[in-house]
C-alpha positions in Angstrom: 0.1 0.1 0.2 2.8 2.5 0.7 4.2 1.7 -2.6 0.9 2.4 -4.1 0.5 6.0 -2.6 4.1 6.8 -3.9 2.6 6.8 -7.6 2.3 10.5 -8.5 2.3 10.1 -12.5 2.1 7.6 -15.4 5.9 7.0 -15.3 5.5 5.9 -11.8 2.9 3.8 -12.6 5.1 2.1 -15.2 7.9 1.3 -13.1 5.8 0.0 -10.2 4.4 -2.5 -12.9 7.7 -3.4 -13.9 9.3 -3.6 -10.6 6.2 -5.6 -9.0 5.4 -8.0 -12.4 6.2 -11.2 -10.4 4.3 -10.1 -7.3 1.2 -8.7 -9.2 1.2 -12.4 -11.4 1.3 -14.3 -8.2 -1.6 -12.4 -6.9 -3.5 -12.7 -9.8 -3.3 -16.7 -10.2 -5.6 -17.5 -7.7 -8.2 -15.3 -9.1 -7.5 -16.6 -12.8 -8.0 -20.2 -11.5 -11.0 -19.5 -9.3 -12.9 -18.1 -12.3 -12.0 -21.1 -14.6 -13.0 -23.7 -12.1 -16.4 -21.6 -12.1 -17.2 -21.4 -15.8 -16.2 -25.0 -16.2 -18.7 -26.1 -13.2 -21.5 -23.6 -14.9 -20.8 -25.2 -18.4 -20.2 -28.8 -17.5 -17.1 -30.6 -19.0 -19.2 -32.2 -22.2 -20.7 -29.1 -22.9 -17.4 -27.1 -22.5 -16.0 -29.4 -25.0 -19.3 -28.7 -27.6 -19.2 -25.2 -27.2 -15.4 -25.5 -28.0 -15.8 -27.4 -31.1 -18.7 -25.3 -32.5 -16.8 -22.0 -31.6 -14.3 -23.2 -34.1 -16.6 -23.6 -36.7 -17.5 -21.2 -39.3 -21.1 -20.7 -39.9 -20.7 -21.6 -43.7 -19.4 -24.8 -42.4 -22.3 -25.7 -40.4 -24.7 -24.8 -43.3 -23.0 -27.0 -45.7 -23.4 -30.0 -43.1 -27.2 -29.1 -42.9 -27.5 -29.1 -46.4 -25.6 -32.3 -46.9 -27.9 -33.9 -44.5 -31.0 -32.7 -46.4 -29.5 -33.6 -49.6 -29.0 -37.3 -48.2 -32.5 -37.7 -46.8 -33.7 -36.5 -50.5 -31.5 -39.2 -52.2 -32.8 -41.8 -50.1 -36.2 -41.1 -50.5 -36.1 -40.7 -54.2 -34.3 -44.2 -54.5 -37.7 -45.6 -53.9 -39.7 -46.7 -56.9 -43.5 -48.1 -57.1 -44.2 -51.5 -59.2 -47.6 -52.9 -60.0 -47.5 -56.7 -60.3 -50.5 -59.0 -61.1 -51.5 -62.2 -62.2 -50.0 -65.6 -60.9 -48.5 -64.1 -57.6 -50.0 -64.7 -54.1 -50.5 -61.2 -52.9 -50.5 -59.0 -56.3 -50.8 -55.1 -56.1 -48.5 -52.0 -56.0 -45.0 -52.3 -54.3 -42.6 -49.6 -53.0 -38.9 -51.1 -53.5 -35.5 -49.6 -53.8 -34.3 -48.7 -57.1 -32.1 -51.7 -58.7 -34.8 -54.4 -57.5 -34.8 -57.4 -59.4 -37.9 -58.9 -60.5 -37.3 -61.9 -58.7 -37.1 -59.8 -55.6 -40.6 -58.1 -56.4 -42.1 -61.8 -56.9 -40.9 -62.6 -53.2 -42.2 -59.3 -52.1 -45.5 -60.2 -53.6 -45.5 -63.8 -51.7 -44.3 -65.7 -54.5 -45.8 -67.4 -57.6 -48.8 -69.6 -57.9 -48.4 -73.5 -58.9 -50.2 -72.7 -62.5 -47.6 -69.7 -63.3 -45.7 -69.8 -66.3 -42.0 -68.5 -65.7 -40.4 -69.7 -69.1 -40.5 -66.1 -70.8 -39.6 -64.3 -67.7 -36.4 -62.8 -66.9 -36.2 -62.8 -63.3 -32.9 -61.3 -63.1 -33.9 -58.0 -65.1 -34.6 -54.8 -63.0 -37.9 -53.7 -62.4 -38.3 -49.8 -63.3 -40.7 -46.8 -61.5 -44.3 -47.4 -62.8 -43.8 -50.8 -64.2 -46.8 -53.2 -64.8 -45.8 -56.5 -64.4 -48.3 -59.4 -65.3 -47.4 -63.1 -64.3 -49.3 -65.3 -67.0 -50.7 -68.7 -66.2 -49.7 -71.8 -68.5 -53.0 -71.7 -70.1 -53.1 -67.7 -70.4 -49.5 -68.3 -72.3 -50.8 -70.8 -74.5 -53.7 -68.6 -75.6 -51.2 -65.8 -76.4 -49.0 -68.0 -78.2 -52.1 -69.2 -80.1 -53.3 -66.1 -80.9 -49.6 -65.1 -82.3 -49.9 -68.2 -84.6 -53.4 -67.4 -86.0 -52.8 -63.7 -87.1 -53.8 -63.0 -90.5 -51.3 -63.3 -93.2 -49.1 -60.2 -93.8 -50.0 -58.6 -90.3 -47.5 -58.1 -87.5 -48.7 -59.0 -83.8 -47.6 -56.0 -81.9 -47.9 -58.3 -78.7 -45.3 -60.8 -80.0 -43.2 -59.1 -82.7 -39.7 -58.4 -81.9 -37.9 -55.1 -83.1 -37.0 -56.4 -86.6 -40.6 -57.5 -87.3 -42.1 -54.4 -85.9 -39.9 -52.3 -88.4 -41.7 -54.0 -91.4 -44.7 -52.1 -90.4 -44.8 -48.6 -92.4 -44.5 -46.0 -89.7 -42.2 -47.8 -87.6 -38.6 -47.2 -87.5 -35.9 -48.6 -85.1 -36.7 -45.9 -82.4 -40.5 -46.7 -82.3 -40.1 -50.1 -82.3 -38.1 -50.1 -79.1 -40.8 -47.8 -77.7 -43.4 -50.4 -78.5 -41.5 -53.0 -76.7 -40.5 -50.9 -73.6 -44.4 -50.2 -73.5 -45.0 -53.9 -73.6 -42.8 -54.5 -70.7 -43.9 -51.7 -68.6 -47.6 -52.1 -69.2 -48.5 -55.7 -70.4 -49.9 -56.7 -73.6 -51.9 -54.6 -76.1 -55.6 -55.3 -75.7 -56.5 -53.2 -79.0 -54.8 -51.9 -81.9 -55.9 -48.1 -80.5 -54.0 -49.1 -77.4 -50.8 -48.6 -79.5 -51.4 -44.9 -79.6 -50.4 -44.8 -75.8 -47.0 -45.1 -77.0 -45.3 -42.0 -77.1 -44.6 -40.7 -80.6 -47.7 -42.5 -82.2 -50.2 -40.2 -83.0 -53.5 -40.2 -84.8 -52.1 -39.9 -88.3 -49.1 -42.4 -87.7 -51.6 -44.9 -86.1 -54.0 -44.6 -89.5 -51.0 -45.5 -91.7 -49.8 -48.5 -89.8 -53.4 -50.2 -88.5 -53.9 -52.0 -91.8 -50.5 -54.0 -91.1 -51.1 -55.0 -87.4 -53.0 -57.3 -85.1 -53.2 -58.0 -81.6 
């Protein structure tokens, strides 16, 4: 206290601080430790570490992480597709499956096939697609379809049975349209009438009129 009374100006204060630096440090240390312990007790150990980590993050980093989590959630949702399966399965219906699901997995999800199912023409290893219609025919139905294909009028192409090369013999059907017809059959099942062909993208009324005399179902 006597030393403090002798301080009369700024120069005296500077000299006092320099000469008594060690004493000041020793006096301030207990106060600093006590303040640190109090802060640790208030925050708690785990909260303190979390606060330290968050304080080191930039706001843009946190935003990027949140956006990443949102995108991952959206990607997960978009990987689900819906497929309609009917015919000779135990539980026909529309099923929600993951993208990349194979036909045999879809059949298992539908309870499996019935005893009279005809699987000879099925490619059970193929991937199913979103919105696809899968029909599992019975042996009798398959024979009926084959009989219809064999009893077609001479010179006409059966749009339910013809492959790409046969479809291209019909006026107005090129390689691209032939492929669309085949994909339509795979996704929606057989054509029940000639007019159903107009449901294929790219085949309008005018195109249909030019080909209807050359095709059959």
